[in-house]
KOLDOPA-46363 format. One record per residue (C-alpha): residue number from 1; x, y, z. Coordinates in Angstrom, 1 decimal, always signed. Example, Ala and Ser with C-alpha at 12.3 -4.5 7.8 and 13.67 -1.06 7.14 Angstrom:
<pts>
resi/east/north/up
1/+12.3/-4.5/+7.8
2/+13.7/-1.1/+7.1
</pts>
This chain:
<pts>
resi/east/north/up
1/-7.5/-21.0/+50.4
2/-6.7/-19.5/+53.0
3/-9.5/-17.5/+55.3
4/-7.7/-15.5/+57.3
5/-4.9/-12.7/+56.0
6/-2.3/-11.0/+56.9
7/-1.1/-7.0/+56.8
8/+1.5/-5.3/+58.4
9/+0.5/-7.1/+61.4
10/-3.4/-6.6/+60.9
11/-5.4/-10.3/+60.4
12/-8.9/-9.4/+58.1
13/-10.9/-12.4/+55.9
14/-12.5/-10.9/+52.2
15/-15.9/-11.1/+54.3
16/-14.7/-7.9/+56.5
17/-13.8/-5.7/+53.1
18/-17.2/-7.0/+51.7
19/-18.8/-5.6/+55.5
20/-16.7/-2.8/+54.9
21/-17.7/-2.3/+51.0
22/-21.1/-2.4/+51.5
23/-21.2/-0.2/+55.0
24/-19.0/+2.7/+53.0
25/-22.2/+2.7/+50.6
26/-24.8/+2.9/+52.6
27/-23.3/+6.0/+54.7
28/-22.1/+7.7/+51.2
29/-25.9/+7.2/+50.4
30/-27.5/+8.5/+53.7
31/-24.5/+11.3/+53.3
32/-26.1/+12.4/+49.4
33/-29.9/+11.9/+50.8
34/-29.3/+13.3/+53.6
35/-26.7/+16.5/+52.8
36/-28.1/+19.8/+53.1
37/-32.2/+19.0/+55.0
38/-32.2/+19.2/+58.8
39/-32.2/+15.5/+59.4
40/-29.5/+15.6/+58.6
41/-28.3/+18.0/+61.5
42/-30.4/+16.0/+63.4
43/-28.6/+13.1/+62.1
44/-25.5/+14.3/+63.0
45/-26.8/+14.8/+66.9
46/-27.1/+10.9/+66.4
47/-23.6/+10.3/+65.8
48/-22.4/+12.8/+68.9
49/-25.2/+10.2/+71.5
50/-23.4/+7.2/+69.8
51/-19.4/+7.9/+69.8
52/-20.4/+9.1/+73.4
53/-21.8/+5.9/+74.1
54/-18.8/+4.1/+72.8
55/-16.2/+6.7/+74.5
56/-18.2/+6.2/+78.5
57/-18.6/+2.3/+77.7
58/-14.8/+2.7/+77.2
59/-14.3/+4.8/+79.9
60/-16.1/+2.4/+82.1
61/-18.6/+4.7/+83.6
62/-21.1/+2.9/+84.4
63/-24.3/+5.1/+85.1
64/-23.9/+7.8/+82.2
65/-23.8/+3.9/+79.8
66/-26.3/+3.1/+81.9
67/-28.6/+6.4/+80.9
68/-27.2/+6.4/+76.7
69/-27.8/+2.4/+75.9
70/-31.6/+2.4/+77.2
71/-31.4/+6.0/+75.0
72/-30.1/+4.3/+71.7
73/-33.3/+1.8/+72.7
74/-36.0/+3.1/+72.7
75/-34.4/+6.5/+70.6
76/-34.1/+3.3/+67.4
77/-38.6/+4.2/+67.6
78/-38.2/+7.8/+67.5
79/-35.4/+7.3/+64.5
80/-38.0/+5.8/+62.3
81/-40.7/+7.8/+63.1
82/-38.6/+11.6/+62.5
83/-37.2/+10.2/+59.9
84/-39.5/+8.2/+58.0
85/-39.3/+10.1/+54.8
86/-35.7/+9.9/+54.6
87/-36.1/+6.0/+55.2
88/-38.5/+5.6/+52.0
89/-36.4/+7.8/+50.2
90/-32.9/+5.8/+50.8
91/-35.0/+2.1/+50.1
92/-35.7/+4.3/+46.9
93/-32.7/+4.7/+45.9
94/-31.6/+1.4/+47.1
95/-34.4/-0.1/+44.9
96/-32.9/+1.9/+41.6
97/-29.2/+0.1/+42.2
98/-30.8/-3.6/+42.7
99/-30.7/-5.9/+39.3
100/-34.4/-6.4/+39.4
101/-34.5/-1.9/+38.6
102/-36.4/-1.4/+35.8
103/-33.4/+0.2/+34.5
104/-31.0/-2.9/+35.2
105/-29.2/-5.5/+33.0
106/-31.4/-8.5/+34.2
107/-34.7/-6.2/+33.6
108/-33.9/-5.4/+29.7
109/-32.6/-9.1/+29.3
110/-35.6/-11.2/+30.5
111/-38.3/-8.3/+30.0
112/-38.4/-8.2/+26.4
113/-41.2/-5.5/+26.0
114/-39.5/-3.0/+27.9
115/-37.9/-1.9/+24.0
116/-41.5/-1.5/+22.7
117/-42.5/+1.6/+20.4
118/-41.5/+4.7/+22.6
119/-44.0/+7.1/+20.3
120/-46.5/+7.8/+23.1
121/-43.5/+9.2/+25.4
122/-42.1/+11.1/+22.8
123/-45.8/+12.5/+21.8
124/-46.0/+13.3/+25.2
125/-42.1/+14.9/+25.4
126/-42.4/+17.3/+22.2
127/-46.2/+18.3/+23.8
128/-44.5/+19.6/+27.0
129/-41.5/+20.9/+25.5
130/-43.8/+23.0/+23.2
131/-45.9/+24.2/+26.0
132/-42.8/+25.1/+28.1
133/-41.7/+27.2/+25.0
134/-44.4/+29.3/+24.5
135/-44.9/+29.7/+27.8
136/-41.6/+31.0/+28.0
137/-41.7/+33.4/+24.8
138/-44.8/+34.5/+27.3
139/-43.9/+34.9/+30.6
140/-46.0/+32.4/+31.9
141/-45.2/+30.5/+35.4
142/-45.8/+27.1/+34.9
143/-45.3/+24.6/+37.8
144/-45.8/+20.7/+36.3
145/-44.7/+17.7/+38.1
146/-44.6/+14.4/+35.7
147/-45.1/+10.8/+38.0
148/-43.3/+8.0/+37.2
149/-44.1/+5.2/+39.5
150/-47.1/+6.0/+40.6
151/-50.1/+8.5/+41.5
152/-49.1/+11.3/+43.5
153/-51.0/+11.7/+46.6
154/-52.3/+15.0/+46.9
155/-55.4/+17.3/+47.7
156/-58.2/+16.2/+46.0
157/-60.5/+18.8/+47.7
158/-58.1/+21.6/+46.4
159/-57.2/+20.0/+43.1
160/-59.6/+20.4/+39.7
161/-59.9/+17.1/+38.1
162/-58.8/+17.0/+34.3
163/-58.1/+13.3/+33.2
164/-57.5/+14.5/+29.9
165/-54.6/+13.5/+26.4
166/-51.6/+15.1/+26.7
167/-51.6/+18.1/+24.8
168/-49.7/+22.2/+24.6
169/-52.2/+23.6/+23.6
170/-54.1/+22.0/+27.4
171/-51.1/+22.7/+28.8
172/-50.9/+26.7/+28.1
173/-54.3/+26.7/+28.5
174/-54.5/+25.8/+32.3
175/-51.0/+28.2/+32.8
176/-53.1/+31.3/+31.5
177/-52.9/+34.2/+33.3
178/-56.6/+35.0/+33.0
179/-56.5/+31.3/+33.8
180/-59.2/+30.1/+37.1
181/-56.3/+26.8/+37.5
182/-53.3/+28.8/+36.6
183/-51.5/+28.7/+40.5
184/-51.2/+25.5/+41.7
185/-48.9/+22.7/+40.0
186/-50.3/+20.5/+36.9
187/-49.9/+16.4/+37.5
188/-48.9/+13.7/+34.6
189/-49.2/+11.0/+35.0
190/-48.9/+8.5/+32.3
191/-50.0/+9.5/+28.6
192/-52.7/+11.8/+31.1
193/-53.1/+15.4/+32.7
194/-54.7/+13.6/+36.2
195/-55.5/+16.9/+37.9
196/-54.5/+21.0/+37.6
197/-54.5/+23.5/+40.7
198/-53.2/+21.1/+43.1
199/-51.3/+22.1/+46.6
200/-47.8/+20.9/+46.3
201/-45.1/+20.1/+50.0
202/-42.6/+23.0/+49.9
203/-39.6/+22.2/+50.9
204/-37.2/+23.1/+53.8
205/-34.4/+22.1/+52.3
206/-32.7/+25.8/+53.6
207/-29.8/+25.6/+51.7
208/-31.8/+26.6/+48.9
209/-31.4/+30.2/+46.9
210/-33.4/+32.5/+49.0
211/-34.7/+34.0/+46.1
212/-36.4/+31.6/+44.0
213/-40.4/+31.9/+44.8
214/-42.7/+29.2/+45.8
215/-43.2/+27.3/+42.8
216/-39.2/+26.4/+42.8
217/-39.9/+24.9/+46.8
218/-43.2/+23.2/+45.8
219/-41.1/+21.5/+42.7
220/-37.6/+20.5/+45.2
221/-40.9/+19.1/+47.7
222/-42.8/+16.4/+45.7
223/-39.0/+15.0/+44.2
224/-38.1/+15.0/+48.0
225/-40.1/+12.1/+48.6
226/-41.0/+10.6/+45.7
227/-39.3/+9.4/+42.4
228/-41.3/+12.1/+40.1
229/-40.0/+14.7/+37.1
230/-41.1/+18.3/+38.2
231/-40.8/+21.4/+35.8
232/-41.0/+24.9/+36.6
233/-41.2/+27.7/+34.1
234/-40.4/+31.2/+36.3
235/-42.9/+33.9/+35.3
236/-40.8/+36.9/+36.4
237/-37.7/+35.8/+34.5
238/-38.5/+33.5/+31.8
239/-36.2/+30.7/+32.0
240/-36.1/+26.9/+33.3
241/-36.0/+24.2/+36.1
242/-36.7/+21.2/+37.1
243/-36.0/+19.4/+40.4
244/-35.8/+15.2/+40.3
245/-34.6/+14.0/+43.4
246/-34.6/+16.7/+46.0
247/-32.2/+18.6/+44.0
248/-33.3/+21.8/+41.8
249/-31.5/+23.1/+38.8
250/-31.8/+25.1/+37.4
251/-31.7/+27.8/+34.4
252/-31.5/+24.7/+31.6
253/-32.3/+24.8/+27.9
254/-35.1/+23.9/+25.9
255/-32.9/+21.0/+24.9
256/-31.3/+20.4/+28.1
257/-35.6/+20.1/+29.4
258/-35.5/+17.8/+26.4
259/-33.1/+15.8/+27.9
260/-34.2/+15.2/+31.3
261/-37.5/+13.9/+30.0
262/-36.5/+11.2/+27.1
263/-34.4/+10.3/+30.9
264/-37.2/+9.7/+32.9
265/-39.6/+8.7/+30.5
266/-37.6/+6.6/+27.8
267/-34.7/+5.5/+29.7
268/-35.5/+4.7/+32.9
269/-39.4/+3.4/+31.4
</pts>
């Protein structure tokens, strides 16, 4: 079997093709991760530095080559520090696409417990949908975070621990206008409402619509670097939105929200 092939005078091996496909895949994932964020501009700046380094080296300019080479070597540590949240999210995206991820074929094949009854998840979905429908009808603002993989890290000093079963009445009472827990987010972990009045980090994505408020920006912010779903009910417009992977989807129907909840809690179990 031939190891080297020729194409229009160029020699290549199949490993070269695989190498190129892997690089393309990583670049696409990196672009999707950084698109629309402030880190994207920093990433473009780093690419320009690398391009300048290869240019001055090919032109045999030793002083500039030495300066840029030292900058790149030292800059690797700075890149890890600057892009720490993006690197974490990038690894999370890659982990979802591995053969051992929670929704892969191998997991389904060798972990039959995955196909257990979903009555608990269906109960949570129905209770959340009921609460959201009532809050939309009454123009009650809300921010609900569904933690899908691990407990969220948040400021426990400013939040109120709940540790109660998920129910529509409890959710509605928390976000009732005169409730002291009305402001902030409600966190659901598993089948429990973990906490309320939680202060979340707001997204700094410059591409978000300018008209959205703090709830929507907080929903995007909490999903930019963690695998969670954030649901927002607009108090002014009585509309439903959700954020996932740092992307905001606005003006969704109750049925669309229910489909998303099934996707997160059941299909992605």
